[in-house]
Backbone bond lengths (Angstrom), bond angles and torsions (degrees), N, CA, C in turn:
res aa  C-N    CA-C-N  psi(-1)  N-CA   C-N-CA  omega(-1)  CA-C   N-CA-C  phi
1 M - - - 1.440 - - 1.516 108.20 -
2 S 1.311 117.56 131.16 1.458 120.74 -178.61 1.529 110.26 -97.56
3 T 1.313 114.00 155.35 1.452 120.34 179.02 1.532 108.99 -86.74
4 T 1.316 116.28 131.92 1.456 120.02 179.15 1.523 110.44 -93.86
5 S 1.305 117.02 166.65 1.453 121.23 -179.04 1.521 112.54 -70.98
6 T 1.328 117.16 -12.73 1.465 119.99 179.51 1.522 112.28 -84.90
7 T 1.306 117.70 -10.15 1.463 121.61 177.29 1.514 108.80 -81.19
8 P 1.338 117.06 118.75 1.468 118.54 -178.77 1.536 111.11 -68.24
9 S 1.302 114.44 140.54 1.472 119.80 177.72 1.521 109.24 -77.00
10 A 1.307 116.35 169.97 1.463 120.94 177.63 1.527 109.67 -60.95
11 A 1.323 117.14 -40.39 1.473 120.62 178.83 1.520 111.16 -64.02
12 D 1.338 116.90 -39.44 1.472 120.05 177.88 1.526 110.87 -64.12
13 K 1.316 116.65 -39.88 1.466 120.77 179.16 1.528 111.17 -64.98
14 I 1.319 116.58 -40.20 1.467 121.38 178.40 1.528 109.69 -66.16
15 T 1.328 116.06 -42.89 1.468 120.23 178.53 1.525 110.79 -62.30
16 D 1.318 116.75 -44.98 1.471 120.88 178.43 1.519 111.11 -61.60
17 A 1.313 117.33 -42.37 1.468 121.08 179.95 1.532 110.31 -64.37
18 R 1.320 116.94 -41.41 1.473 121.25 178.17 1.510 110.70 -62.40
19 R 1.322 117.01 -43.83 1.468 121.27 179.87 1.521 110.78 -64.46
20 R 1.316 117.51 -41.81 1.466 120.77 177.81 1.534 110.10 -63.02
21 E 1.332 116.20 -43.86 1.459 120.31 179.43 1.523 111.10 -60.56
22 M 1.314 117.05 -44.08 1.472 120.65 179.29 1.515 111.89 -64.15
23 A 1.326 117.64 -41.93 1.461 122.25 179.64 1.529 110.35 -65.14
24 I 1.310 116.92 -46.08 1.463 120.83 -179.50 1.527 109.95 -64.64
25 E 1.326 117.06 -42.54 1.466 120.84 178.53 1.534 110.46 -59.27
26 H 1.315 116.48 -44.44 1.468 121.01 179.87 1.531 110.81 -62.05
27 L 1.324 116.53 -48.48 1.460 120.51 -177.83 1.529 111.48 -66.16
28 L 1.311 117.01 -41.77 1.459 120.25 -179.63 1.526 110.61 -67.41
29 F 1.316 117.37 -42.97 1.465 121.04 179.45 1.535 109.74 -61.80
30 G 1.325 117.11 -43.56 1.449 120.76 177.81 1.516 112.94 -62.91
31 T 1.317 115.96 -38.80 1.462 120.32 178.72 1.521 111.11 -67.14
32 I 1.322 116.80 -44.40 1.463 119.99 178.81 1.516 110.04 -65.70
33 R 1.326 118.25 -38.70 1.470 121.29 176.89 1.538 109.93 -59.02
34 F 1.318 115.73 -48.62 1.463 121.25 -179.57 1.523 111.21 -58.54
35 L 1.325 115.89 -49.05 1.468 120.57 -177.79 1.523 112.22 -67.86
36 S 1.325 116.81 -39.43 1.469 118.78 -176.79 1.521 112.19 -71.35
37 Q 1.315 117.85 -23.21 1.476 119.75 174.56 1.527 110.21 -67.94
38 R 1.305 116.90 -31.74 1.459 121.77 179.93 1.529 112.79 -92.26
39 H 1.323 115.18 -25.52 1.469 121.77 -178.08 1.530 108.88 -135.55
40 P 1.323 117.87 78.90 1.471 120.94 -176.27 1.526 113.94 -55.89
41 E 1.328 117.19 -26.49 1.466 120.17 -179.43 1.537 111.82 -66.93
42 L 1.320 117.23 -15.18 1.468 120.76 179.11 1.525 111.15 -58.43
43 L 1.323 116.92 -41.67 1.477 119.06 -178.43 1.518 110.96 -65.98
44 D 1.329 117.60 -36.56 1.469 120.54 175.89 1.533 110.63 -63.00
45 E 1.323 115.77 -42.70 1.474 120.42 179.14 1.520 110.91 -63.20
46 L 1.326 116.34 -44.32 1.474 119.95 179.53 1.517 110.57 -63.87
47 E 1.328 116.43 -43.75 1.464 119.36 179.23 1.527 111.18 -62.38
48 G 1.313 116.64 -37.66 1.451 120.91 178.85 1.517 113.85 -69.03
49 S 1.310 116.49 -17.80 1.473 120.20 -178.14 1.531 113.22 -91.37
50 L 1.307 117.63 -3.44 1.468 120.27 -172.71 1.524 114.06 -64.25
51 D 1.325 117.73 -24.76 1.470 119.67 177.90 1.530 111.28 -62.20
52 H 1.317 116.82 -21.81 1.464 121.33 -179.02 1.525 112.53 -91.35
53 L 1.336 117.30 -1.14 1.455 121.67 -179.08 1.522 109.52 -90.10
54 W 1.323 116.07 133.65 1.463 119.01 -178.85 1.513 110.53 -145.30
55 D 1.292 114.65 164.32 1.461 124.27 -176.95 1.533 109.34 -87.30
56 L 1.312 115.80 130.36 1.472 120.41 -179.16 1.536 113.23 -85.73
57 A 1.326 116.98 -0.95 1.460 120.26 -176.16 1.528 111.80 -66.38
58 D 1.318 114.63 166.38 1.458 120.44 175.06 1.523 109.70 -61.55
59 E 1.300 116.46 160.22 1.455 122.24 -177.83 1.537 112.94 -51.32
60 E 1.308 116.77 -37.21 1.460 120.66 -174.97 1.526 112.51 -62.39
61 S 1.322 117.17 -41.04 1.471 120.34 -176.99 1.515 113.14 -109.49
62 R 1.293 116.82 4.36 1.476 121.05 -177.08 1.528 111.04 -65.92
63 D 1.332 116.15 132.64 1.455 121.27 177.78 1.525 108.42 -148.21
64 D 1.321 115.99 86.89 1.449 121.74 -177.61 1.530 111.78 -57.52
65 E 1.326 116.59 -42.69 1.464 120.23 -177.85 1.527 112.06 -65.39
66 A 1.309 118.13 -34.26 1.473 120.76 177.02 1.538 110.93 -64.85
67 V 1.324 116.41 -38.25 1.462 120.97 177.72 1.534 108.90 -65.80
68 R 1.316 116.65 -43.79 1.471 120.44 179.19 1.535 110.48 -63.09
69 E 1.307 116.77 -37.13 1.475 120.16 -179.65 1.527 111.35 -65.25
70 V 1.323 117.45 -37.32 1.467 120.59 175.02 1.532 109.33 -59.98
71 A 1.311 116.83 -44.82 1.467 121.40 179.31 1.531 110.40 -63.82
72 R 1.334 116.79 -41.31 1.478 120.17 178.53 1.522 111.18 -60.58
73 R 1.333 116.40 -39.64 1.481 119.44 179.28 1.518 110.57 -65.15
74 F 1.319 117.97 -39.57 1.470 120.82 176.45 1.531 110.05 -60.72
75 I 1.324 116.63 -47.83 1.455 120.55 -178.69 1.530 110.57 -62.95
76 K 1.321 116.19 -42.92 1.470 120.25 177.88 1.508 110.78 -59.47
77 S 1.310 117.39 -42.97 1.467 121.96 178.22 1.521 111.44 -61.64
78 L 1.330 115.89 -42.37 1.459 120.13 179.30 1.538 111.22 -66.44
79 R 1.323 116.94 -38.85 1.468 119.70 177.81 1.536 110.58 -64.60
80 A 1.310 117.59 -36.71 1.467 121.66 179.97 1.528 111.92 -65.49
81 E 1.322 117.43 -27.07 1.450 122.30 -179.35 1.521 112.71 -77.63
82 R 1.338 117.95 -18.43 1.478 120.40 -177.26 1.487 112.75 -74.10
């Protein structure tokens, strides 16, 4: 069976995933910014929930605290905008 040009390559799949991640991050950050301006307690609630955030990666590369730190940076950035 031959591969056709319509089959995305591994690089194309990675590029698409990166683009989706960036778009979702932008939309989610904007939504949280909008809501937190009207409900400042939202950021406290999100910060309080970070203990429940974990890394879905395999055991070898799993780093729950690194994932939480990314979330903390987002929250810190949102607090700075208020």
